C-alpha positions as CSV (number, residue, x, y, z in Angstrom):
1,X,44.3,46.7,-28.0
2,X,45.2,50.2,-26.2
3,X,41.8,51.2,-25.7
4,X,40.9,47.6,-23.8
5,X,44.4,47.8,-21.5
6,X,43.1,51.2,-20.5
7,X,40.0,50.7,-19.2
8,X,41.3,47.4,-17.6
9,X,44.0,49.6,-15.5
10,X,41.2,51.8,-14.8
11,X,38.8,49.5,-13.6
12,X,41.2,46.9,-11.9
13,X,41.6,48.8,-8.6
14,X,38.1,49.8,-8.8
15,X,36.7,46.3,-8.9
16,X,39.1,45.5,-6.3
17,X,38.4,48.0,-3.8
18,X,34.7,47.4,-4.9
19,X,34.6,43.6,-4.0
20,X,36.3,44.0,-0.7
21,X,34.3,46.8,0.4
22,X,31.2,44.8,-0.1
23,X,32.6,42.2,2.0
24,X,33.0,45.3,4.9
25,X,29.6,46.8,4.5
26,X,26.4,45.2,6.1
27,X,23.5,44.9,3.6
28,X,20.7,45.2,3.0
29,X,21.2,48.9,3.6
30,X,20.1,52.0,1.5
31,X,22.6,53.6,-0.9
32,X,24.5,50.7,-0.2
33,X,25.2,50.2,-4.2
34,X,26.5,53.6,-4.3
35,X,28.5,53.4,-1.4
36,X,30.0,50.1,-2.4
37,X,31.2,51.9,-5.6
38,X,32.3,55.1,-4.3
39,X,34.3,53.6,-1.7
40,X,35.9,51.1,-3.8
41,X,37.7,53.2,-6.2
42,X,39.1,55.0,-3.2
43,X,40.3,52.6,-1.2
44,X,41.0,50.3,-4.0
45,X,43.1,52.7,-5.4
46,X,45.3,52.9,-2.3
47,X,45.2,49.5,-1.9
48,X,46.6,48.7,-5.5
49,X,49.5,51.3,-4.4
50,X,50.0,49.1,-1.4
51,X,50.2,46.5,-4.3
52,X,52.5,47.8,-5.8
53,X,55.0,48.5,-2.8
54,X,55.1,45.0,-1.9
55,X,55.6,43.7,-5.5
56,X,58.4,46.2,-6.0
57,X,59.8,44.9,-2.4
58,X,60.6,41.2,-3.0
59,X,62.4,42.0,-6.1
60,X,59.5,42.1,-9.1
61,X,59.3,44.9,-11.8
62,X,56.2,47.2,-12.1
63,X,55.3,45.5,-15.7
64,X,52.0,45.2,-16.5
65,X,51.5,41.6,-16.2
66,X,53.3,41.3,-12.9
67,X,50.9,44.1,-11.5
68,X,47.7,43.0,-13.4
69,X,48.2,39.5,-11.7
70,X,48.7,40.5,-8.5
71,X,45.8,42.8,-8.4
72,X,43.4,40.2,-10.3
73,X,44.8,37.9,-7.4
74,X,43.8,40.1,-5.0
75,X,40.5,40.3,-6.4
76,X,39.7,36.7,-6.4
77,X,40.5,36.2,-3.2
78,X,37.9,38.7,-2.1
79,X,35.4,37.3,-4.3
80,X,36.0,33.8,-2.9
81,X,35.7,35.2,0.6
82,X,32.2,37.1,-0.8
83,X,30.6,34.2,-2.2
84,X,31.8,31.7,0.9
85,X,30.1,34.5,3.3
86,X,27.1,35.2,0.9
87,X,27.6,38.6,0.8
88,X,28.3,38.9,-3.0
89,X,24.5,38.3,-4.1
90,X,22.9,37.3,-7.3
91,X,23.0,39.4,-10.0
92,X,19.8,40.9,-10.0
93,X,20.9,42.4,-6.6
94,X,23.4,44.3,-8.6
95,X,21.3,44.8,-11.8
96,X,18.1,45.9,-10.0
97,X,17.1,49.4,-10.1
98,X,14.6,50.6,-7.4
99,X,13.5,53.8,-8.8
100,X,12.1,55.8,-5.8
101,X,7.7,56.8,-5.5
102,X,8.6,60.8,-6.6
103,X,6.2,63.5,-8.4
104,X,6.3,63.3,-12.1
105,X,8.0,66.8,-11.8
106,X,10.5,65.4,-9.0
107,X,11.8,62.7,-11.9
108,X,12.2,64.3,-14.4
109,X,14.9,67.2,-12.0
110,X,16.5,64.4,-10.6
111,X,17.1,62.6,-14.0
112,X,18.0,66.2,-15.5
113,X,20.5,66.5,-12.3
114,X,21.9,63.3,-13.1
115,X,22.4,64.1,-16.8
116,X,24.1,67.0,-15.4
117,X,26.6,65.4,-13.2
118,X,27.2,62.6,-15.8
119,X,27.8,65.5,-19.1
120,X,30.4,67.4,-16.5
121,X,32.4,64.4,-15.7
122,X,32.5,63.1,-19.5
123,X,33.7,66.9,-20.3
124,X,35.8,66.5,-17.5
125,X,37.3,63.2,-18.7
126,X,37.9,64.9,-22.5
127,X,39.7,67.7,-20.7
128,X,42.3,65.6,-19.0
129,X,42.7,63.5,-22.8
130,X,43.5,66.6,-24.6
131,X,45.1,68.3,-22.3
132,X,49.4,67.7,-21.7
133,X,50.4,67.4,-17.9
134,X,50.0,70.9,-16.4
135,X,53.1,72.3,-15.3
136,X,53.5,73.5,-11.8
137,X,53.0,70.9,-8.7
138,X,51.3,68.4,-11.0
139,X,54.8,68.1,-12.6
140,X,57.5,69.0,-9.8
141,X,56.9,66.7,-7.6
142,X,54.1,64.0,-8.2
143,X,54.9,62.9,-12.2
144,X,58.6,63.4,-11.0
145,X,58.5,60.3,-8.9
146,X,56.1,58.9,-11.8
147,X,57.9,59.4,-14.6
148,X,61.6,57.8,-13.4
149,X,59.6,54.6,-11.5
150,X,58.1,53.9,-15.3
151,X,61.2,54.4,-16.8
152,X,63.2,51.8,-14.2
153,X,60.3,49.3,-13.3
154,X,60.6,50.1,-10.1
155,X,60.7,52.1,-6.9
156,X,63.8,54.3,-6.9
157,X,64.5,56.4,-3.9
158,X,64.0,60.2,-3.8
159,X,65.9,62.8,-1.9
160,X,66.3,65.8,-0.8
161,X,68.5,68.6,-2.5
162,X,71.7,68.4,-0.6
163,X,71.7,65.1,-0.1
164,X,71.3,65.1,-4.0
165,X,74.2,67.3,-4.5
166,X,76.3,65.4,-1.9
167,X,75.9,62.1,-3.3
168,X,77.4,60.4,-6.3
169,X,74.6,57.8,-6.7
170,X,73.1,57.9,-10.0
171,X,70.5,55.7,-8.3
172,X,69.2,58.8,-6.6
173,X,66.8,61.5,-7.4
174,X,65.2,64.4,-6.3
175,X,62.4,66.7,-6.8
176,X,60.2,69.2,-4.7
177,X,59.0,67.2,-2.0
178,X,61.3,63.9,-1.9
179,X,59.4,62.5,1.1
180,X,55.7,62.5,-0.2
181,X,53.5,59.7,-0.3
182,X,54.0,57.3,-2.9
183,X,50.4,56.7,-3.8
184,X,49.4,58.7,-6.2
185,X,52.7,58.9,-8.6
186,X,52.5,55.1,-8.4
187,X,48.4,55.2,-9.9
188,X,50.0,57.0,-12.5
189,X,52.6,54.3,-13.4
190,X,50.2,51.9,-13.5
191,X,48.2,53.6,-16.0
192,X,51.1,53.8,-18.1
193,X,52.5,50.4,-17.8
194,X,49.0,49.4,-18.8
195,X,49.2,51.7,-22.0
196,X,52.9,50.5,-22.7
197,X,54.3,53.8,-22.8
198,X,54.6,57.5,-21.3
199,X,51.9,59.3,-21.7
200,X,51.2,62.3,-19.8
201,X,47.4,62.9,-20.4
202,X,45.9,59.0,-20.1
203,X,47.5,58.4,-17.0
204,X,45.5,61.1,-15.2
205,X,42.4,59.6,-15.8
206,X,42.1,57.9,-12.3
207,X,41.3,62.0,-11.4
208,X,37.8,61.7,-13.3
209,X,37.4,58.3,-11.9
210,X,37.9,60.1,-8.3
211,X,35.4,63.1,-8.5
212,X,32.9,60.1,-9.8
213,X,33.3,57.8,-7.1
214,X,33.1,60.8,-4.4
215,X,30.0,61.8,-6.1
216,X,28.6,57.7,-5.7
217,X,30.1,58.0,-2.3
218,X,28.3,60.8,-1.1
219,X,25.1,60.1,-3.1
220,X,25.2,56.5,-1.3
221,X,25.8,57.7,2.5
222,X,23.2,60.8,1.9
223,X,20.9,58.1,1.4
224,X,21.4,55.8,4.3
225,X,21.4,58.7,6.2
226,X,17.7,59.3,5.0
227,X,17.7,62.0,3.1
228,X,15.1,61.8,0.2
229,X,16.6,60.5,-3.7
230,X,16.3,64.2,-4.7
231,X,18.3,66.1,-2.0
232,X,20.5,63.5,-2.3
233,X,21.3,64.2,-5.9
234,X,21.1,68.0,-5.7
235,X,23.9,68.5,-3.0
236,X,25.9,65.6,-4.9
237,X,25.2,67.8,-7.9
238,X,26.6,71.3,-5.3
239,X,29.7,69.2,-4.8
240,X,30.6,68.1,-8.2
241,X,29.9,71.1,-9.7
242,X,31.9,73.2,-7.5
243,X,34.7,75.1,-9.7
244,X,37.6,74.5,-7.9
245,X,36.6,70.8,-7.5
246,X,36.2,70.5,-11.1
247,X,39.7,72.6,-11.7
248,X,41.5,69.7,-10.1
249,X,40.0,67.2,-12.4
250,X,40.5,68.9,-15.7
251,X,43.9,70.1,-14.5
252,X,44.6,66.7,-13.6
253,X,48.6,65.5,-11.8
254,X,47.7,67.2,-7.9
255,X,47.0,64.9,-5.4
256,X,44.5,67.2,-3.7
257,X,41.2,65.7,-4.9
258,X,42.3,62.4,-3.7
259,X,42.8,63.7,0.1
260,X,39.6,65.6,-0.2
261,X,37.4,62.6,-1.1
262,X,39.4,60.1,1.2
263,X,38.5,62.6,3.9
264,X,35.1,63.2,2.9
265,X,34.7,59.5,2.6
266,X,36.2,59.1,6.3
267,X,34.1,61.6,7.8
268,X,30.9,60.2,5.9
269,X,31.3,57.0,7.8
270,X,32.5,58.2,10.6
271,X,29.2,60.0,11.0
272,X,26.9,56.8,9.8
273,X,29.1,54.5,12.7
274,X,28.4,57.3,15.5
275,X,24.6,57.3,14.4
276,X,23.9,53.6,13.9
277,X,27.3,51.8,15.7
278,X,28.0,49.9,12.2
279,X,31.1,48.3,12.4
280,X,31.0,48.3,8.6
281,X,31.0,51.9,8.5
282,X,33.7,52.3,11.3
283,X,36.1,50.2,9.1
284,X,35.8,52.1,6.3
285,X,36.0,55.2,8.5
286,X,39.3,53.7,9.8
287,X,40.3,52.4,6.2
288,X,39.3,56.0,4.6
289,X,41.3,57.4,7.5
290,X,44.5,55.4,6.9
291,X,44.2,56.5,3.1
292,X,44.7,60.1,3.9
293,X,47.7,59.3,5.6
294,X,48.9,57.5,2.3
295,X,47.9,60.2,-0.3
296,X,49.6,63.4,1.4
297,X,51.5,64.5,4.4
298,X,48.7,66.5,5.7
299,X,46.7,63.4,5.6
300,X,47.8,62.8,9.0
301,X,46.1,66.2,10.6
302,X,43.1,65.2,9.3
303,X,42.5,61.6,10.1
304,X,43.8,62.9,13.9
305,X,40.5,65.0,13.3
306,X,38.7,62.0,13.3
307,X,40.3,60.5,16.4
308,X,39.1,63.9,18.3
309,X,35.5,63.4,17.5
310,X,35.7,59.2,18.5
311,X,37.0,60.4,21.7
312,X,34.1,63.0,21.7
313,X,31.0,59.8,20.8
314,X,33.2,57.1,23.3
315,X,33.8,59.2,26.1
316,X,31.1,60.0,29.2
317,X,29.6,63.5,28.2
318,X,31.8,65.0,31.6
319,X,34.7,63.7,30.5
320,X,34.8,64.4,26.8
321,X,34.2,68.2,28.3
322,X,36.5,68.8,30.1
323,X,38.7,67.1,27.5
324,X,38.0,69.7,25.1
325,X,38.9,72.5,27.5
326,X,42.0,70.6,28.2
327,X,43.0,70.5,24.7
328,X,44.1,74.0,24.0
329,X,46.5,73.3,27.0
330,X,48.2,70.7,26.6
331,X,48.7,71.7,22.5
332,X,50.8,74.5,23.9
333,X,52.5,72.5,26.1
334,X,53.1,69.8,23.6
335,X,54.5,72.6,21.2
336,X,56.6,73.9,23.8
337,X,58.0,70.5,25.3
338,X,58.6,69.1,21.5
339,X,62.2,69.9,19.7
340,X,62.5,72.3,16.9
341,X,64.1,69.5,14.8
342,X,61.4,66.7,15.5
343,X,59.5,65.8,12.7
344,X,55.9,64.8,12.4
345,X,54.4,64.2,9.1
346,X,57.2,65.7,7.0
347,X,56.7,69.2,8.9
348,X,59.0,70.2,12.0
349,X,58.5,73.0,14.3
350,X,61.9,74.7,12.8
351,X,60.2,74.5,8.8
352,X,56.9,76.0,9.9
353,X,58.3,79.0,12.1
354,X,55.7,79.0,14.8
355,X,55.0,83.1,14.2
356,X,51.4,85.1,14.3
357,X,50.3,86.2,10.6
358,X,47.2,88.6,11.1
359,X,47.7,89.6,7.9
360,X,46.6,86.2,6.4
361,X,43.5,86.6,7.8
362,X,41.6,88.8,5.0
363,X,43.0,87.2,2.2
364,X,41.7,83.9,3.5
365,X,38.4,85.4,4.2
366,X,38.6,86.6,0.5
367,X,39.1,83.0,-0.7
368,X,35.9,81.6,0.8
369,X,33.5,84.6,0.8
370,X,34.8,86.5,-2.7
371,X,36.7,84.1,-5.2
372,X,34.2,82.0,-7.1
373,X,36.3,78.6,-5.8
374,X,33.1,77.4,-4.3
375,X,30.1,79.0,-5.3
376,X,28.4,80.4,-2.1
377,X,29.2,77.2,-0.3
378,X,30.6,78.9,2.3
379,X,27.6,81.2,3.0
380,X,25.3,78.2,2.8
381,X,27.9,77.1,5.7
382,X,28.1,79.9,7.8
383,X,24.1,80.6,7.7
384,X,22.4,77.3,7.6
385,X,25.0,75.2,10.2
386,X,24.6,78.0,12.9
387,X,20.9,78.3,12.5
388,X,20.1,74.7,12.5
389,X,21.9,73.2,15.1
390,X,20.3,76.4,17.4
391,X,16.8,75.0,16.5
392,X,17.6,71.3,16.7
393,X,17.2,70.9,20.5
394,X,18.0,67.6,21.3
395,X,18.7,66.3,18.1
396,X,22.5,68.9,18.1
397,X,24.2,65.4,20.2
398,X,24.2,63.7,16.9
399,X,26.5,66.1,15.7
400,X,28.5,66.1,18.7
401,X,31.4,63.4,16.7
402,X,31.3,64.7,13.0
403,X,31.3,68.5,14.6
404,X,34.7,67.7,16.7
405,X,36.5,66.2,13.9
406,X,35.3,69.4,11.4
407,X,36.0,72.2,14.6
408,X,39.3,70.2,14.8
409,X,40.2,70.6,11.0
410,X,38.7,74.1,11.0
411,X,40.8,75.3,13.7
412,X,44.1,73.3,12.2
413,X,43.4,74.7,8.7
414,X,43.2,78.0,10.5
415,X,46.4,77.7,12.7
416,X,48.6,76.4,9.2
417,X,47.7,79.6,7.2
418,X,47.8,82.3,10.5
419,X,50.4,80.8,12.2
420,X,53.2,79.2,10.1
421,X,55.5,80.0,7.3
422,X,52.3,78.6,5.4
423,X,50.7,81.6,5.5
424,X,52.5,83.0,2.7
425,X,50.3,80.6,0.5
426,X,46.8,82.9,1.9
427,X,48.5,86.3,1.6
428,X,49.8,85.5,-2.3
429,X,46.4,82.8,-2.5
430,X,48.6,80.4,-3.7
431,X,47.7,77.7,-0.9
432,X,44.3,77.9,1.0
433,X,41.4,77.1,-1.8
434,X,44.0,74.0,-2.5
435,X,43.9,72.8,1.1
436,X,40.4,74.0,1.8
437,X,39.9,71.3,-0.8
438,X,40.7,68.5,1.6
439,X,38.0,69.5,4.2
440,X,34.9,70.8,1.3
441,X,33.2,67.4,0.4
442,X,33.0,66.7,4.6
443,X,31.9,70.1,5.1
444,X,29.4,69.9,1.8
445,X,28.2,66.6,3.9
446,X,27.9,68.0,7.5
447,X,25.6,70.9,5.7
448,X,23.2,68.5,4.3
449,X,22.7,66.5,7.2
450,X,21.4,70.3,9.0
451,X,19.5,70.7,5.6
452,X,17.6,67.0,6.3
453,X,17.2,68.0,10.0
454,X,15.3,71.0,9.8
455,X,13.3,69.6,7.1
456,X,12.3,67.0,8.8
457,X,11.1,69.1,11.9
458,X,13.5,68.5,14.6
459,X,13.5,64.7,14.5
460,X,15.6,63.3,16.6
461,X,18.5,61.6,14.5
462,X,18.8,58.6,16.8
463,X,15.3,57.7,16.3
464,X,15.3,58.2,12.7
465,X,18.4,55.9,12.2
466,X,16.6,53.3,13.8
467,X,13.6,53.7,11.8
468,X,15.5,53.9,9.0
469,X,17.3,50.5,9.6
470,X,14.4,48.9,10.1
471,X,12.6,49.7,6.9
472,X,15.5,48.8,5.1
473,X,16.2,45.0,7.1
474,X,15.1,42.0,5.5
475,X,12.3,40.5,7.0
């Protein structure tokens, strides 16, 4: 019975999200089922946490029955709208397999890679099941909230240390980061509510599903972007096998992999919108960007990078160029004008202590070029992307939006670790790789796009996208 409840708890947010993503996304599209399943879990997890907050706000308890009924109701509503609008499709649409026409050796290689990905995820799942909650961040400011909210069956407030010490209110709790978003601890609460008891291992199984969902979303968007089946699986394998990403699954409890998956999903959908102006992809990009803000405070800054990319796409070329040139000046003026104690996304200038830390540059370089956190990904990006964009000629224009977003994210990343007190985390190798996990899936997708265009001889991306849409459209 416990196994059934566990499977139900893992499946409900996934199915809830997939039902609504299926309603959003146009059909038919290459890679559509993988996109629906991948984005379904990411958005469904965030949406289910929102449902839990609504249940708590109206005075109901965070019980398995109340939460399960609420989740099923929202899922049923989505199914009804899908059925009414004809977006649900028949069972054959979801169960039909359309294997690509590949040479025998490519088919065998594709099967081997898919099998390796599956084995990797199974191995990570066993790691999570067998291993107790990992100490440090996972137990200092994520599971602390989950434990309290599970025992109380409601969301009780967490405050900073000073407020907690000054207060005699027994209903107040504290931890290292009391003001972090509630999404991740609420997912842990939901699993434990389904189990009926606290289990600090099984409550982390959503981390394994998150990795699987990231792989599905990545593969689906790769196929939609015109990447062949075998290269799409190869790049998906590269992503899922990255050492530090797998470490964050095996040592589950940190929110960084969820943020990396959500930001990567947002960047992928944003690129698809910028290439084909699909409304469904635009909405997926918006929702996953909002999801970033509900996972960690840093997600606000990553979501804003997509706003920068959007401006580059929609503005006339001359206006976009002037905006890019003016951005550093506007940012400097804003930093000078903003009060030091004004907080944005959980940070204030007084807390950040802006000051140049050149000693952080070498450790940052080591984290990417020497440490084995990302295998050879940094080398591939540094070699392939500049050379590719130089060789692609007119096709470079298709990268304006995604390139601006990722360049902005990289600049913010470097500012964080070279110009604030977070430089300590770079010098002592405690945060650089963990924070870079937020950006790695997006950069892996960008690398794959450049490979796609180089392998196609620099064909204009917009022309290829239109041809791809024509091939997948119903007669």
